[in-house]
C-alpha positions, 0 to 999 in steps of 0.5 A, spaced: 239 851 128 233 854 132 226 851 133 222 848 138 227 845 144 226 838 147 222 837 153 225 839 159 227 832 162 231 831 155 234 838 156 236 837 163 240 831 161 243 834 155 246 840 159 248 835 165 252 831 160 256 837 158 257 840 164 263 837 167 268 843 168 276 842 169 279 848 172 286 851 170 292 846 172 288 840 174 288 833 171 281 829 169 280 822 171 274 817 169 272 811 172 268 805 169 261 808 171 263 814 167 264 818 174 268 825 172 273 828 177 279 833 177 285 833 181 289 839 182 297 839 180 299 843 185 295 846 191 288 844 192 284 848 187 280 844 182 279 838 186 272 836 184 268 830 183 261 829 179 257 825 174 257 819 179 253 814 177 256 808 181 251 803 183 248 804 190 251 798 193 258 800 191 258 807 194 262 806 200 268 803 196 267 808 191 268 814 196 274 810 199 277 810 192 276 817 191 279 819 198 285 815 196 286 819 190 286 826 193 291 829 198 285 834 200 278 831 200 275 834 193 268 837 192 262 833 190 257 836 185 251 832 186 246 833 180 239 830 178 242 824 175 247 822 180 246 815 184 240 815 189 243 816 196 249 819 194 248 826 198 246 822 204 252 818 204 256 824 203 253 827 209 254 821 213 262 821 211 262 828 214 261 832 208 257 839 208 252 842 203 256 848 201 252 851 195 245 849 191 246 851 184 240 852 179 241 849 172 238 854 167 236 855 160 235 861 156 231 860 149 235 866 146 228 870 145 231 877 143 226 880 147 229 877 153 236 878 152 239 883 157 242 890 153 249 890 153 250 897 150 253 902 154 259 897 156 265 896 152 265 888 152 269 885 147 272 878 146 278 876 148 283 876 142 290 877 144 295 875 150 294 881 154 287 880 154 287 872 157 293 875 162 288 880 164 282 875 165 286 870 169 289 876 173 281 877 175 280 870 176 285 870 181 282 876 185 275 873 185 276 865 185 283 865 187 285 861 181 293 860 180 296 865 175 298 862 168 304 863 164 305 868 159 306 862 154 299 859 156 296 866 155 299 866 148 296 859 146 289 861 148 290 867 144 292 863 138 286 859 139 281 865 139 284 867 133 281 861 129 273 862 131 272 856 126 275 851 130 274 854 137 270 850 142 269 856 147 270 864 147 272 869 153 269 876 153 272 881 157 271 888 160 278 892 160 279 898 165 278 904 160 282 908 165 288 903 166 287 902 173 286 895 173 288 890 168 280 887 168 274 889 170 269 883 169 270 877 164 266 871 162 266 865 158 262 861 153 263 854 151 260 851 145 256 844 144 254 843 137 247 847 137 247 850 144 252 854 148 254 854 156 255 860 159 261 859 164 265 863 169 262 870 170 266 874 175 266 882 176 272 885 180 269 888 187 271 895 185 267 895 179 260 891 181 254 895 181 255 898 174 251 893 170 258 889 167 255 883 169 248 884 165 252 887 159 257 880 159 250 876 159 247 880 154 253 880 150 254 872 150 247 871 149 247 876 143 253 872 140 249 865 141 243 868 138 247 871 132 250 864 131 243 861 130 244 856 136 238 853 139 239 855 146 244 857 152 245 854 159 248 855 165 248 853 172 247 859 178 248 860 185 241 860 188 243 865 193 246 870 188 246 869 180 239 865 180 234 871 181 238 875 177 238 871 171 231 869 171 229 876 171 233 876 164 229 870 161 233 864 164 228 859 167 230 853 172 230 846 170 233 843 176 238 843 181 245 841 183 248 841 190 255 842 191 258 838 198 265 840 201 269 837 206 269 842 212 275 847 212 276 846 204 271 851 202 276 857 200 281 852 197 276 848 192 272 852 187 265 851 185 263 848 178 262 851 172 256 856 170 255 863 173 255 861 181 259 867 183 258 871 176 254 877 180 255 881 185 251 886 189 248 891 185 249 887 178 241 887 177 
């Protein structure tokens, strides 16, 4: 499936359309304009709204309707195709710009894929792998714990790569002191893949684990003959690292949060907090 990539504007639209993210324990909703949101079933983790294509004149009513859907105001992901004037409307409502993420693409040139050797990276396959990954997500992102039954079902799906829509990579602790040192995911979208949820335990940063996880996912995407890989990355942390590993930035997405919710509402998909200091 490899070949010439579409022009950058088409690539950006393709990635943006596929980039909706549903955190564990959330319920998704859509409206007549295709806006996409997720509501946390407990707590506030995962309250997000994205893909807002509402007519500009309807923005005030739309924002009021969204506010009624949530007990705690959600995070808004404002990408390159959102309704013009949305960012200004959010600021006028009292929201604050919390994060700026680059939308990145990698053409899977083998010479630009970071070396994953030297670190034991493996795809999650059994129940314990998925429980360990979820434990790490709780440490890094504050994700709620999943039940063992949910981890077992994830393992069953992972055992069928012919029908899997995503895969998860883990770096387990060879000394057994921590359940998981690092993990990352990759979602498949036909001829390309989207890198998601890179995370490293604070005690394991600076050891090249993030580099190995990026390399392992790109190696898999290239080995499957995919055309490209994409992700979103925080401008202050992951983006400078990923651009040194062959990614290039196509555009930007801004995340707006209500004051006081920055620690209870996770950001979006992609690699926003995948790298830590020293993971270069």
